[in-house]
MITI-327632 format. One record per atom (N, C-alpha, C): residue in three letters; x, y, z; atom name. Coordinates in Angstrom, 2 decimals. Layout:
<nodes>
+-----+---------+---------+---------+----+
|  aa |      xx |      yy |      zz | at |
+-----+---------+---------+---------+----+
| Ala |       X |       Y |       Z | CA |
...
+-----+---------+---------+---------+----+
</nodes>
This chain:
<nodes>
+-----+---------+---------+---------+----+
|  aa |      xx |      yy |      zz | at |
+-----+---------+---------+---------+----+
| Thr |    0.85 |   -1.19 |    0.00 |  N |
| Thr |    0.00 |    0.00 |    0.00 | CA |
| Thr |    0.89 |    1.25 |    0.00 |  C |
| Pro |    0.44 |    2.29 |   -0.68 |  N |
| Pro |    1.25 |    3.51 |   -0.71 | CA |
| Pro |    1.25 |    4.19 |    0.65 |  C |
| Ala |    2.30 |    4.93 |    0.91 |  N |
| Ala |    2.41 |    5.66 |    2.18 | CA |
| Ala |    1.35 |    6.76 |    2.23 |  C |
| Ser |    0.84 |    7.03 |    3.42 |  N |
| Ser |   -0.16 |    8.09 |    3.55 | CA |
| Ser |    0.51 |    9.44 |    3.27 |  C |
| Pro |   -0.26 |   10.37 |    2.72 |  N |
| Pro |    0.34 |   11.66 |    2.39 | CA |
| Pro |    0.80 |   12.38 |    3.65 |  C |
| Asp |    1.76 |   13.25 |    3.46 |  N |
| Asp |    2.28 |   14.06 |    4.56 | CA |
| Asp |    1.18 |   15.01 |    5.03 |  C |
| Val |    0.76 |   14.87 |    6.28 |  N |
| Val |   -0.28 |   15.72 |    6.84 | CA |
| Val |    0.34 |   16.68 |    7.84 |  C |
| Arg |    0.08 |   17.99 |    7.62 |  N |
| Arg |    0.57 |   19.02 |    8.55 | CA |
| Arg |   -0.61 |   19.83 |    9.04 |  C |
| Val |   -0.58 |   20.17 |   10.32 |  N |
| Val |   -1.65 |   20.97 |   10.91 | CA |
| Val |   -1.07 |   22.33 |   11.29 |  C |
| Tyr |   -1.72 |   23.38 |   10.79 |  N |
| Tyr |   -1.34 |   24.75 |   11.08 | CA |
| Tyr |   -2.43 |   25.36 |   11.96 |  C |
| Arg |   -2.04 |   25.92 |   13.10 |  N |
| Arg |   -2.97 |   26.52 |   14.06 | CA |
| Arg |   -3.11 |   28.01 |   13.76 |  C |
| Ile |   -4.36 |   28.50 |   13.72 |  N |
| Ile |   -4.62 |   29.92 |   13.52 | CA |
| Ile |   -4.04 |   30.70 |   14.70 |  C |
| Thr |   -3.31 |   31.78 |   14.42 |  N |
| Thr |   -2.64 |   32.54 |   15.48 | CA |
| Thr |   -3.40 |   33.81 |   15.84 |  C |
| Glu |   -2.94 |   34.44 |   16.92 |  N |
| Glu |   -3.55 |   35.70 |   17.36 | CA |
| Glu |   -3.25 |   36.84 |   16.39 |  C |
| Asn |   -2.36 |   36.63 |   15.43 |  N |
| Asn |   -2.08 |   37.64 |   14.41 | CA |
| Asn |   -3.15 |   37.67 |   13.31 |  C |
| Thr |   -4.13 |   36.78 |   13.41 |  N |
| Thr |   -5.23 |   36.73 |   12.46 | CA |
| Thr |   -6.24 |   37.84 |   12.78 |  C |
| Ala |   -6.81 |   38.43 |   11.75 |  N |
| Ala |   -7.87 |   39.44 |   11.92 | CA |
| Ala |   -9.12 |   38.96 |   11.19 |  C |
| Ile |  -10.24 |   38.92 |   11.92 |  N |
| Ile |  -11.55 |   38.59 |   11.35 | CA |
| Ile |  -12.40 |   39.84 |   11.54 |  C |
| Met |  -12.68 |   40.53 |   10.43 |  N |
| Met |  -13.34 |   41.83 |   10.48 | CA |
| Met |  -14.61 |   41.83 |    9.62 |  C |
| Phe |  -15.47 |   42.79 |    9.91 |  N |
| Phe |  -16.67 |   42.96 |    9.08 | CA |
| Phe |  -16.95 |   44.45 |    8.91 |  C |
| Glu |  -17.70 |   44.74 |    7.84 |  N |
| Glu |  -18.13 |   46.11 |    7.58 | CA |
| Glu |  -19.57 |   46.05 |    7.10 |  C |
| Gly |  -20.45 |   46.70 |    7.85 |  N |
| Gly |  -21.85 |   46.79 |    7.48 | CA |
| Gly |  -22.21 |   48.23 |    7.22 |  C |
| Ser |  -23.27 |   48.43 |    6.46 |  N |
| Ser |  -23.63 |   49.80 |    6.15 | CA |
| Ser |  -25.14 |   49.98 |    6.19 |  C |
| Lys |  -25.51 |   51.23 |    6.35 |  N |
| Lys |  -26.91 |   51.63 |    6.32 | CA |
| Lys |  -26.97 |   52.91 |    5.49 |  C |
| Thr |  -28.15 |   53.45 |    5.33 |  N |
| Thr |  -28.29 |   54.60 |    4.44 | CA |
| Thr |  -27.46 |   55.79 |    4.88 |  C |
| Ile |  -27.15 |   55.88 |    6.18 |  N |
| Ile |  -26.41 |   57.06 |    6.63 | CA |
| Ile |  -25.00 |   56.75 |    7.13 |  C |
| Gly |  -24.42 |   55.67 |    6.69 |  N |
| Gly |  -23.04 |   55.44 |    7.09 | CA |
| Gly |  -22.65 |   53.98 |    7.15 |  C |
| Thr |  -21.40 |   53.78 |    7.52 |  N |
| Thr |  -20.79 |   52.46 |    7.57 | CA |
| Thr |  -20.23 |   52.23 |    8.96 |  C |
| His |  -20.32 |   50.99 |    9.42 |  N |
| His |  -19.71 |   50.61 |   10.69 | CA |
| His |  -18.79 |   49.41 |   10.46 |  C |
| Thr |  -17.70 |   49.38 |   11.21 |  N |
| Thr |  -16.77 |   48.26 |   11.13 | CA |
| Thr |  -16.69 |   47.58 |   12.48 |  C |
| Gly |  -16.23 |   46.34 |   12.46 |  N |
| Gly |  -16.05 |   45.58 |   13.69 | CA |
| Gly |  -15.31 |   44.30 |   13.39 |  C |
| Gly |  -15.29 |   43.44 |   14.38 |  N |
| Gly |  -14.61 |   42.17 |   14.19 | CA |
| Gly |  -14.69 |   41.32 |   15.43 |  C |
| Phe |  -13.80 |   40.35 |   15.50 |  N |
| Phe |  -13.77 |   39.37 |   16.58 | CA |
| Phe |  -12.32 |   39.21 |   17.05 |  C |
| Thr |  -12.14 |   39.13 |   18.35 |  N |
| Thr |  -10.78 |   39.04 |   18.89 | CA |
| Thr |  -10.43 |   37.64 |   19.37 |  C |
| Glu |  -11.43 |   36.77 |   19.54 |  N |
| Glu |  -11.18 |   35.41 |   20.05 | CA |
| Glu |  -11.69 |   34.39 |   19.05 |  C |
| Phe |  -10.82 |   33.49 |   18.64 |  N |
| Phe |  -11.17 |   32.42 |   17.70 | CA |
| Phe |  -10.15 |   31.31 |   17.84 |  C |
| Asp |  -10.52 |   30.16 |   17.36 |  N |
| Asp |   -9.63 |   29.00 |   17.40 | CA |
| Asp |   -9.84 |   28.24 |   16.12 |  C |
| Gly |   -8.76 |   27.80 |   15.52 |  N |
| Gly |   -8.94 |   27.06 |   14.28 | CA |
| Gly |   -7.65 |   26.49 |   13.76 |  C |
| Lys |   -7.82 |   25.71 |   12.72 |  N |
| Lys |   -6.65 |   25.08 |   12.12 | CA |
| Lys |   -6.89 |   24.87 |   10.64 |  C |
| Ile |   -5.77 |   24.77 |    9.94 |  N |
| Ile |   -5.76 |   24.41 |    8.54 | CA |
| Ile |   -4.96 |   23.13 |    8.45 |  C |
| Thr |   -5.59 |   22.09 |    7.95 |  N |
| Thr |   -4.92 |   20.80 |    7.80 | CA |
| Thr |   -4.54 |   20.66 |    6.33 |  C |
| Leu |   -3.25 |   20.47 |    6.10 |  N |
| Leu |   -2.74 |   20.38 |    4.74 | CA |
| Leu |   -2.21 |   18.98 |    4.50 |  C |
| Lys |   -2.67 |   18.36 |    3.41 |  N |
| Lys |   -2.21 |   17.02 |    3.02 | CA |
| Lys |   -1.26 |   17.18 |    1.85 |  C |
| Gly |   -0.03 |   16.80 |    2.06 |  N |
| Gly |    0.96 |   16.94 |    0.99 | CA |
| Gly |    1.18 |   18.39 |    0.64 |  C |
| Asp |    1.48 |   18.66 |   -0.63 |  N |
| Asp |    1.75 |   20.02 |   -1.07 | CA |
| Asp |    0.62 |   20.60 |   -1.91 |  C |
| Asp |   -0.53 |   19.92 |   -1.94 |  N |
| Asp |   -1.66 |   20.36 |   -2.75 | CA |
| Asp |   -2.65 |   21.15 |   -1.90 |  C |
| Pro |   -2.68 |   22.48 |   -2.02 |  N |
| Pro |   -3.57 |   23.27 |   -1.18 | CA |
| Pro |   -5.06 |   22.98 |   -1.42 |  C |
| Thr |   -5.40 |   22.38 |   -2.58 |  N |
| Thr |   -6.81 |   22.05 |   -2.80 | CA |
| Thr |   -7.26 |   20.89 |   -1.91 |  C |
| Gln |   -6.31 |   20.21 |   -1.28 |  N |
| Gln |   -6.65 |   19.12 |   -0.36 | CA |
| Gln |   -6.67 |   19.58 |    1.10 |  C |
| Ala |   -6.54 |   20.88 |    1.31 |  N |
| Ala |   -6.54 |   21.42 |    2.67 | CA |
| Ala |   -7.94 |   21.38 |    3.26 |  C |
| Arg |   -8.00 |   21.44 |    4.59 |  N |
| Arg |   -9.28 |   21.56 |    5.30 | CA |
| Arg |   -9.13 |   22.70 |    6.31 |  C |
| Ile |  -10.08 |   23.63 |    6.27 |  N |
| Ile |  -10.08 |   24.78 |    7.16 | CA |
| Ile |  -11.22 |   24.60 |    8.16 |  C |
| Asp |  -10.93 |   24.82 |    9.43 |  N |
| Asp |  -11.95 |   24.68 |   10.48 | CA |
| Asp |  -11.68 |   25.76 |   11.53 |  C |
| Ile |  -12.56 |   26.76 |   11.60 |  N |
| Ile |  -12.37 |   27.89 |   12.51 | CA |
| Ile |  -13.65 |   28.11 |   13.31 |  C |
| Thr |  -13.49 |   28.24 |   14.63 |  N |
| Thr |  -14.61 |   28.58 |   15.52 | CA |
| Thr |  -14.35 |   29.97 |   16.09 |  C |
| Ile |  -15.37 |   30.82 |   16.04 |  N |
| Ile |  -15.27 |   32.20 |   16.52 | CA |
| Ile |  -16.08 |   32.33 |   17.81 |  C |
| Asp |  -15.46 |   32.94 |   18.82 |  N |
| Asp |  -16.15 |   33.27 |   20.06 | CA |
| Asp |  -16.94 |   34.55 |   19.81 |  C |
| Met |  -18.26 |   34.44 |   19.70 |  N |
| Met |  -19.09 |   35.58 |   19.34 | CA |
| Met |  -19.08 |   36.66 |   20.43 |  C |
| Glu |  -18.80 |   36.29 |   21.67 |  N |
| Glu |  -18.75 |   37.28 |   22.74 | CA |
| Glu |  -17.55 |   38.22 |   22.58 |  C |
| Ser |  -16.60 |   37.86 |   21.73 |  N |
| Ser |  -15.43 |   38.71 |   21.50 | CA |
| Ser |  -15.68 |   39.77 |   20.43 |  C |
| Met |  -16.91 |   39.83 |   19.94 |  N |
| Met |  -17.24 |   40.78 |   18.89 | CA |
| Met |  -17.10 |   42.22 |   19.40 |  C |
| Phe |  -16.63 |   43.09 |   18.52 |  N |
| Phe |  -16.55 |   44.51 |   18.82 | CA |
| Phe |  -16.96 |   45.28 |   17.57 |  C |
| Ser |  -17.32 |   46.53 |   17.77 |  N |
| Ser |  -17.58 |   47.40 |   16.62 | CA |
| Ser |  -17.01 |   48.78 |   16.94 |  C |
| Asp |  -17.17 |   49.68 |   15.99 |  N |
| Asp |  -16.64 |   51.03 |   16.17 | CA |
| Asp |  -17.55 |   51.91 |   17.04 |  C |
| Asp |  -18.60 |   51.32 |   17.63 |  N |
| Asp |  -19.52 |   52.06 |   18.47 | CA |
| Asp |  -20.01 |   51.15 |   19.60 |  C |
| Arg |  -19.80 |   51.57 |   20.84 |  N |
| Arg |  -20.13 |   50.73 |   22.00 | CA |
| Arg |  -21.60 |   50.33 |   22.02 |  C |
| Leu |  -22.51 |   51.28 |   21.75 |  N |
| Leu |  -23.94 |   50.96 |   21.76 | CA |
| Leu |  -24.29 |   50.01 |   20.62 |  C |
| Leu |  -23.67 |   50.21 |   19.47 |  N |
| Leu |  -23.90 |   49.30 |   18.34 | CA |
| Leu |  -23.45 |   47.89 |   18.70 |  C |
| Thr |  -22.33 |   47.77 |   19.37 |  N |
| Thr |  -21.85 |   46.44 |   19.77 | CA |
| Thr |  -22.90 |   45.74 |   20.62 |  C |
| Gln |  -23.52 |   46.47 |   21.56 |  N |
| Gln |  -24.57 |   45.87 |   22.40 | CA |
| Gln |  -25.75 |   45.41 |   21.56 |  C |
| Val |  -26.15 |   46.23 |   20.58 |  N |
| Val |  -27.27 |   45.86 |   19.70 | CA |
| Val |  -26.90 |   44.62 |   18.88 |  C |
| Leu |  -25.68 |   44.60 |   18.33 |  N |
| Leu |  -25.25 |   43.46 |   17.51 | CA |
| Leu |  -25.19 |   42.17 |   18.32 |  C |
| Gln |  -24.82 |   42.26 |   19.60 |  N |
| Gln |  -24.74 |   41.07 |   20.44 | CA |
| Gln |  -26.12 |   40.57 |   20.86 |  C |
| Gly |  -27.15 |   41.41 |   20.72 |  N |
| Gly |  -28.50 |   41.08 |   21.17 | CA |
| Gly |  -29.24 |   40.12 |   20.27 |  C |
| Glu |  -30.46 |   39.81 |   20.69 |  N |
| Glu |  -31.27 |   38.78 |   20.02 | CA |
| Glu |  -31.59 |   39.10 |   18.57 |  C |
| Asp |  -31.77 |   40.37 |   18.23 |  N |
| Asp |  -32.15 |   40.70 |   16.85 | CA |
| Asp |  -31.01 |   40.50 |   15.85 |  C |
| Phe |  -29.78 |   40.55 |   16.34 |  N |
| Phe |  -28.65 |   40.38 |   15.43 | CA |
| Phe |  -27.96 |   39.03 |   15.69 |  C |
| Phe |  -26.87 |   38.98 |   16.45 |  N |
| Phe |  -26.12 |   37.73 |   16.60 | CA |
| Phe |  -26.61 |   36.83 |   17.72 |  C |
| Ser |  -27.42 |   37.34 |   18.63 |  N |
| Ser |  -28.01 |   36.54 |   19.70 | CA |
| Ser |  -26.94 |   35.67 |   20.39 |  C |
| Ile |  -25.89 |   36.34 |   20.90 |  N |
| Ile |  -24.72 |   35.60 |   21.37 | CA |
| Ile |  -24.97 |   34.79 |   22.64 |  C |
| Lys |  -25.98 |   35.14 |   23.42 |  N |
| Lys |  -26.27 |   34.32 |   24.61 | CA |
| Lys |  -26.76 |   32.93 |   24.20 |  C |
| Gln |  -27.59 |   32.87 |   23.16 |  N |
| Gln |  -28.09 |   31.59 |   22.66 | CA |
| Gln |  -27.11 |   30.92 |   21.69 |  C |
| His |  -26.28 |   31.71 |   21.04 |  N |
| His |  -25.36 |   31.21 |   20.01 | CA |
| His |  -23.97 |   31.80 |   20.24 |  C |
| Pro |  -23.25 |   31.29 |   21.24 |  N |
| Pro |  -21.97 |   31.90 |   21.63 | CA |
| Pro |  -20.82 |   31.67 |   20.66 |  C |
| Thr |  -20.99 |   30.78 |   19.70 |  N |
| Thr |  -19.91 |   30.56 |   18.72 | CA |
| Thr |  -20.47 |   30.55 |   17.31 |  C |
| Ala |  -19.60 |   30.84 |   16.37 |  N |
| Ala |  -19.86 |   30.67 |   14.94 | CA |
| Ala |  -18.75 |   29.78 |   14.43 |  C |
| Arg |  -19.00 |   29.04 |   13.36 |  N |
| Arg |  -17.98 |   28.10 |   12.87 | CA |
| Arg |  -17.99 |   28.06 |   11.34 |  C |
| Phe |  -16.79 |   28.04 |   10.78 |  N |
| Phe |  -16.62 |   27.85 |    9.33 | CA |
| Phe |  -15.80 |   26.58 |    9.12 |  C |
| Val |  -16.31 |   25.69 |    8.26 |  N |
| Val |  -15.59 |   24.47 |    7.88 | CA |
| Val |  -15.61 |   24.39 |    6.35 |  C |
| Ser |  -14.43 |   24.31 |    5.77 |  N |
| Ser |  -14.36 |   24.23 |    4.31 | CA |
| Ser |  -14.91 |   22.89 |    3.82 |  C |
| Ser |  -15.51 |   22.92 |    2.63 |  N |
| Ser |  -16.02 |   21.70 |    2.02 | CA |
| Ser |  -15.36 |   21.42 |    0.67 |  C |
| Lys |  -14.83 |   22.47 |    0.03 |  N |
| Lys |  -14.18 |   22.29 |   -1.27 | CA |
| Lys |  -13.21 |   23.45 |   -1.48 |  C |
| Ile |  -12.05 |   23.12 |   -1.99 |  N |
| Ile |  -11.07 |   24.15 |   -2.37 | CA |
| Ile |  -10.63 |   23.83 |   -3.79 |  C |
| Ala |  -10.81 |   24.79 |   -4.68 |  N |
| Ala |  -10.51 |   24.57 |   -6.09 | CA |
| Ala |   -9.49 |   25.59 |   -6.57 |  C |
| Pro |   -8.66 |   25.20 |   -7.54 |  N |
| Pro |   -7.67 |   26.14 |   -8.06 | CA |
| Pro |   -8.32 |   27.21 |   -8.93 |  C |
| Lys |   -7.69 |   28.38 |   -8.97 |  N |
| Lys |   -8.10 |   29.49 |   -9.82 | CA |
| Lys |   -6.81 |   30.23 |  -10.18 |  C |
| Glu |   -6.79 |   30.91 |  -11.33 |  N |
| Glu |   -5.55 |   31.58 |  -11.76 | CA |
| Glu |   -5.01 |   32.49 |  -10.65 |  C |
| Ser |   -5.91 |   33.18 |   -9.97 |  N |
| Ser |   -5.47 |   34.16 |   -8.98 | CA |
| Ser |   -5.41 |   33.59 |   -7.56 |  C |
| Gly |   -5.43 |   32.27 |   -7.42 |  N |
| Gly |   -5.35 |   31.68 |   -6.08 | CA |
| Gly |   -6.23 |   30.45 |   -5.96 |  C |
| Leu |   -7.07 |   30.46 |   -4.92 |  N |
| Leu |   -7.95 |   29.33 |   -4.66 | CA |
| Leu |   -9.37 |   29.83 |   -4.43 |  C |
| Val |  -10.33 |   29.03 |   -4.83 |  N |
| Val |  -11.73 |   29.30 |   -4.53 | CA |
| Val |  -12.10 |   28.37 |   -3.37 |  C |
| Val |  -12.42 |   28.97 |   -2.23 |  N |
| Val |  -12.74 |   28.21 |   -1.03 | CA |
| Val |  -14.25 |   28.24 |   -0.81 |  C |
| Thr |  -14.84 |   27.06 |   -0.67 |  N |
| Thr |  -16.26 |   26.94 |   -0.36 | CA |
| Thr |  -16.37 |   26.20 |    0.96 |  C |
| Gly |  -17.30 |   26.63 |    1.78 |  N |
| Gly |  -17.49 |   25.95 |    3.05 | CA |
| Gly |  -18.80 |   26.35 |    3.68 |  C |
| Asn |  -19.06 |   25.75 |    4.84 |  N |
| Asn |  -20.29 |   26.01 |    5.57 | CA |
| Asn |  -20.01 |   26.94 |    6.74 |  C |
| Leu |  -20.77 |   28.03 |    6.79 |  N |
| Leu |  -20.69 |   28.96 |    7.91 | CA |
| Leu |  -21.92 |   28.77 |    8.78 |  C |
| Glu |  -21.69 |   28.34 |   10.01 |  N |
| Glu |  -22.78 |   28.22 |   10.98 | CA |
| Glu |  -22.76 |   29.47 |   11.85 |  C |
| Leu |  -23.86 |   30.18 |   11.81 |  N |
| Leu |  -23.97 |   31.46 |   12.52 | CA |
| Leu |  -25.40 |   31.57 |   13.03 |  C |
| Lys |  -25.57 |   31.81 |   14.30 |  N |
| Lys |  -26.89 |   32.00 |   14.90 | CA |
| Lys |  -27.77 |   30.78 |   14.66 |  C |
| Gly |  -27.17 |   29.59 |   14.70 |  N |
| Gly |  -27.92 |   28.34 |   14.55 | CA |
| Gly |  -28.30 |   28.00 |   13.12 |  C |
| Val |  -27.84 |   28.79 |   12.15 |  N |
| Val |  -28.15 |   28.56 |   10.74 | CA |
| Val |  -26.85 |   28.26 |   10.01 |  C |
| Thr |  -26.86 |   27.23 |    9.15 |  N |
| Thr |  -25.68 |   26.88 |    8.38 | CA |
| Thr |  -25.96 |   27.15 |    6.90 |  C |
| Lys |  -25.09 |   27.95 |    6.29 |  N |
| Lys |  -25.20 |   28.29 |    4.87 | CA |
| Lys |  -23.83 |   28.17 |    4.23 |  C |
| Ser |  -23.83 |   27.89 |    2.94 |  N |
| Ser |  -22.58 |   27.80 |    2.18 | CA |
| Ser |  -22.10 |   29.20 |    1.81 |  C |
| Val |  -20.79 |   29.41 |    1.93 |  N |
| Val |  -20.16 |   30.64 |    1.47 | CA |
| Val |  -18.96 |   30.27 |    0.59 |  C |
| Thr |  -18.66 |   31.13 |   -0.36 |  N |
| Thr |  -17.53 |   30.91 |   -1.26 | CA |
| Thr |  -16.74 |   32.21 |   -1.38 |  C |
| Phe |  -15.43 |   32.07 |   -1.35 |  N |
| Phe |  -14.57 |   33.25 |   -1.51 | CA |
| Phe |  -13.27 |   32.82 |   -2.16 |  C |
| Thr |  -12.55 |   33.80 |   -2.71 |  N |
| Thr |  -11.26 |   33.56 |   -3.34 | CA |
| Thr |  -10.16 |   34.02 |   -2.40 |  C |
| Ala |   -9.13 |   33.22 |   -2.28 |  N |
| Ala |   -7.98 |   33.58 |   -1.45 | CA |
| Ala |   -6.71 |   33.17 |   -2.18 |  C |
| Lys |   -5.64 |   33.90 |   -1.92 |  N |
| Lys |   -4.35 |   33.54 |   -2.48 | CA |
| Lys |   -3.40 |   33.31 |   -1.32 |  C |
| Pro |   -3.32 |   32.06 |   -0.86 |  N |
| Pro |   -2.47 |   31.79 |    0.31 | CA |
| Pro |   -0.99 |   31.77 |   -0.04 |  C |
| Thr |   -0.19 |   32.09 |    0.96 |  N |
| Thr |    1.25 |   31.89 |    0.89 | CA |
| Thr |    1.56 |   30.78 |    1.87 |  C |
| Ile |    2.12 |   29.70 |    1.36 |  N |
| Ile |    2.36 |   28.52 |    2.19 | CA |
| Ile |    3.86 |   28.27 |    2.25 |  C |
| Thr |    4.40 |   28.27 |    3.48 |  N |
| Thr |    5.79 |   27.90 |    3.69 | CA |
| Thr |    5.78 |   26.68 |    4.60 |  C |
| Glu |    6.95 |   26.19 |    4.91 |  N |
| Glu |    7.04 |   25.00 |    5.76 | CA |
| Glu |    6.39 |   25.24 |    7.12 |  C |
| Asn |    6.52 |   26.45 |    7.67 |  N |
| Asn |    6.05 |   26.71 |    9.03 | CA |
| Asn |    4.84 |   27.64 |    9.13 |  C |
| Thr |    4.44 |   28.29 |    8.03 |  N |
| Thr |    3.39 |   29.31 |    8.12 | CA |
| Thr |    2.50 |   29.29 |    6.88 |  C |
| Ile |    1.21 |   29.54 |    7.10 |  N |
| Ile |    0.26 |   29.82 |    6.01 | CA |
| Ile |   -0.32 |   31.19 |    6.29 |  C |
| Thr |   -0.31 |   32.06 |    5.28 |  N |
| Thr |   -0.96 |   33.36 |    5.38 | CA |
| Thr |   -1.88 |   33.53 |    4.19 |  C |
| Ala |   -2.97 |   34.26 |    4.41 |  N |
| Ala |   -3.90 |   34.55 |    3.32 | CA |
| Ala |   -4.73 |   35.77 |    3.71 |  C |
| Thr |   -5.06 |   36.56 |    2.71 |  N |
| Thr |   -5.92 |   37.72 |    2.90 | CA |
| Thr |   -7.04 |   37.64 |    1.88 |  C |
| Thr |   -8.26 |   37.94 |    2.31 |  N |
| Thr |   -9.38 |   37.92 |    1.38 | CA |
| Thr |  -10.47 |   38.85 |    1.88 |  C |
| Glu |  -11.31 |   39.28 |    0.97 |  N |
| Glu |  -12.52 |   40.03 |    1.28 | CA |
| Glu |  -13.63 |   39.46 |    0.43 |  C |
| Phe |  -14.83 |   39.34 |    1.03 |  N |
| Phe |  -15.98 |   38.85 |    0.30 | CA |
| Phe |  -17.23 |   39.37 |    0.98 |  C |
| Val |  -18.36 |   39.29 |    0.29 |  N |
| Val |  -19.62 |   39.82 |    0.80 | CA |
| Val |  -20.55 |   38.66 |    1.10 |  C |
| Val |  -21.25 |   38.75 |    2.24 |  N |
| Val |  -22.31 |   37.80 |    2.58 | CA |
| Val |  -23.60 |   38.58 |    2.78 |  C |
| Asp |  -24.71 |   37.89 |    2.67 |  N |
| Asp |  -26.03 |   38.47 |    2.91 | CA |
| Asp |  -26.45 |   38.08 |    4.33 |  C |
| Arg |  -26.43 |   39.05 |    5.24 |  N |
| Arg |  -26.71 |   38.77 |    6.65 | CA |
| Arg |  -28.09 |   38.15 |    6.86 |  C |
| Ser |  -29.04 |   38.45 |    5.97 |  N |
| Ser |  -30.41 |   37.93 |    6.14 | CA |
| Ser |  -30.47 |   36.42 |    5.97 |  C |
| Ala |  -29.49 |   35.82 |    5.29 |  N |
| Ala |  -29.47 |   34.36 |    5.14 | CA |
| Ala |  -29.32 |   33.64 |    6.48 |  C |
| Trp |  -28.74 |   34.35 |    7.46 |  N |
| Trp |  -28.55 |   33.78 |    8.80 | CA |
| Trp |  -29.51 |   34.42 |    9.81 |  C |
| Asn |  -30.52 |   35.11 |    9.32 |  N |
| Asn |  -31.50 |   35.80 |   10.19 | CA |
| Asn |  -30.83 |   36.77 |   11.14 |  C |
| Val |  -29.83 |   37.48 |   10.64 |  N |
| Val |  -29.11 |   38.46 |   11.46 | CA |
| Val |  -29.67 |   39.85 |   11.15 |  C |
| Gly |  -30.28 |   40.45 |   12.16 |  N |
| Gly |  -30.75 |   41.82 |   12.04 | CA |
| Gly |  -32.11 |   41.93 |   11.41 |  C |
| Tyr |  -32.50 |   43.15 |   11.14 |  N |
| Tyr |  -33.77 |   43.46 |   10.53 | CA |
| Tyr |  -33.55 |   44.52 |    9.47 |  C |
| Ala |  -34.55 |   44.70 |    8.61 |  N |
| Ala |  -34.38 |   45.56 |    7.45 | CA |
| Ala |  -34.43 |   47.04 |    7.79 |  C |
| Asp |  -35.26 |   47.41 |    8.76 |  N |
| Asp |  -35.46 |   48.83 |    9.04 | CA |
| Asp |  -35.34 |   49.05 |   10.54 |  C |
| Trp |  -34.51 |   50.01 |   10.93 |  N |
| Trp |  -34.31 |   50.28 |   12.34 | CA |
| Trp |  -34.29 |   51.78 |   12.54 |  C |
| Lys |  -35.29 |   52.27 |   13.25 |  N |
| Lys |  -35.41 |   53.72 |   13.51 | CA |
| Lys |  -35.33 |   54.51 |   12.22 |  C |
| Gly |  -35.93 |   53.99 |   11.17 |  N |
| Gly |  -35.96 |   54.71 |    9.90 | CA |
| Gly |  -34.69 |   54.60 |    9.08 |  C |
| Glu |  -33.68 |   53.88 |    9.59 |  N |
| Glu |  -32.43 |   53.72 |    8.85 | CA |
| Glu |  -32.43 |   52.35 |    8.18 |  C |
| Ile |  -32.29 |   52.34 |    6.89 |  N |
| Ile |  -32.24 |   51.06 |    6.18 | CA |
| Ile |  -30.86 |   50.45 |    6.35 |  C |
| Ile |  -30.83 |   49.24 |    6.87 |  N |
| Ile |  -29.57 |   48.51 |    7.06 | CA |
| Ile |  -29.41 |   47.57 |    5.87 |  C |
| Arg |  -28.33 |   47.72 |    5.15 |  N |
| Arg |  -28.12 |   46.89 |    3.97 | CA |
| Arg |  -27.85 |   45.43 |    4.37 |  C |
| Asn |  -28.32 |   44.52 |    3.54 |  N |
| Asn |  -28.12 |   43.08 |    3.80 | CA |
| Asn |  -26.69 |   42.66 |    3.53 |  C |
| Glu |  -26.00 |   43.35 |    2.62 |  N |
| Glu |  -24.65 |   42.96 |    2.24 | CA |
| Glu |  -23.66 |   43.39 |    3.33 |  C |
| Val |  -22.91 |   42.44 |    3.81 |  N |
| Val |  -21.88 |   42.71 |    4.81 | CA |
| Val |  -20.54 |   42.24 |    4.24 |  C |
| Leu |  -19.56 |   43.12 |    4.30 |  N |
| Leu |  -18.22 |   42.78 |    3.82 | CA |
| Leu |  -17.47 |   42.05 |    4.94 |  C |
| Ile |  -16.92 |   40.91 |    4.62 |  N |
| Ile |  -16.08 |   40.15 |    5.55 | CA |
| Ile |  -14.64 |   40.28 |    5.05 |  C |
| Ala |  -13.74 |   40.63 |    5.95 |  N |
| Ala |  -12.32 |   40.76 |    5.60 | CA |
| Ala |  -11.52 |   39.86 |    6.53 |  C |
| Leu |  -10.72 |   38.99 |    5.93 |  N |
| Leu |   -9.91 |   38.05 |    6.69 | CA |
| Leu |   -8.44 |   38.27 |    6.38 |  C |
| Asp |   -7.64 |   38.28 |    7.41 |  N |
| Asp |   -6.19 |   38.33 |    7.29 | CA |
| Asp |   -5.69 |   37.21 |    8.20 |  C |
| Val |   -5.41 |   36.07 |    7.61 |  N |
| Val |   -5.17 |   34.84 |    8.37 | CA |
| Val |   -3.68 |   34.52 |    8.45 |  C |
| Glu |   -3.26 |   34.14 |    9.64 |  N |
| Glu |   -1.93 |   33.57 |    9.84 | CA |
| Glu |   -2.09 |   32.28 |   10.63 |  C |
| Ala |   -1.47 |   31.22 |   10.12 |  N |
| Ala |   -1.50 |   29.93 |   10.82 | CA |
| Ala |   -0.08 |   29.40 |   10.88 |  C |
| Lys |    0.30 |   28.90 |   12.05 |  N |
| Lys |    1.66 |   28.37 |   12.26 | CA |
| Lys |    1.60 |   26.85 |   12.40 |  C |
| Leu |    2.61 |   26.21 |   11.86 |  N |
| Leu |    2.71 |   24.76 |   11.93 | CA |
| Leu |    2.78 |   24.30 |   13.38 |  C |
| Glu |    1.91 |   23.33 |   13.72 |  N |
| Glu |    1.95 |   22.74 |   15.06 | CA |
| Glu |    3.13 |   21.77 |   15.10 |  C |
| Lys |    3.90 |   21.88 |   16.14 |  N |
| Lys |    5.04 |   20.97 |   16.31 | CA |
| Lys |    4.59 |   19.79 |   17.16 |  C |
| Asp |    5.13 |   18.64 |   16.86 |  N |
| Asp |    4.77 |   17.44 |   17.62 | CA |
| Asp |    5.24 |   17.52 |   19.07 |  C |
+-----+---------+---------+---------+----+
</nodes>
């Protein structure tokens, strides 16, 4: 039987940034998450065979406005008391001229939906880094409402990821 492929596990580091940007008719707000745990499992040297698994501590969410953060953490938006974590697990990674197309399931607020984004990772023996931006529709996860105090909140939310993962040593 052939030898099993070389499997390496890279742990997501604190140098990773998971950010979001939402907008309404009168402005834009940014925020993100400071606590998360995850890994990228790489089989051999083929990044399309990688598996990404990241869990986000929703209580670590912040925004550019203290009152907005409280609203976002509440039942109408992320409902963090009932849903303290969110999780992304990749299901397919395909090659593209400009990098990789990553598809996976995002579980947020008890709802799991598929998301797809393009990333161009840099893979070395000890580190994987990647930066990407993509848009999701918050309404797919029942996050928020359409009209709040007369301000229309757009469904499109920009997600920005700046990922660093370090090789786990035995």
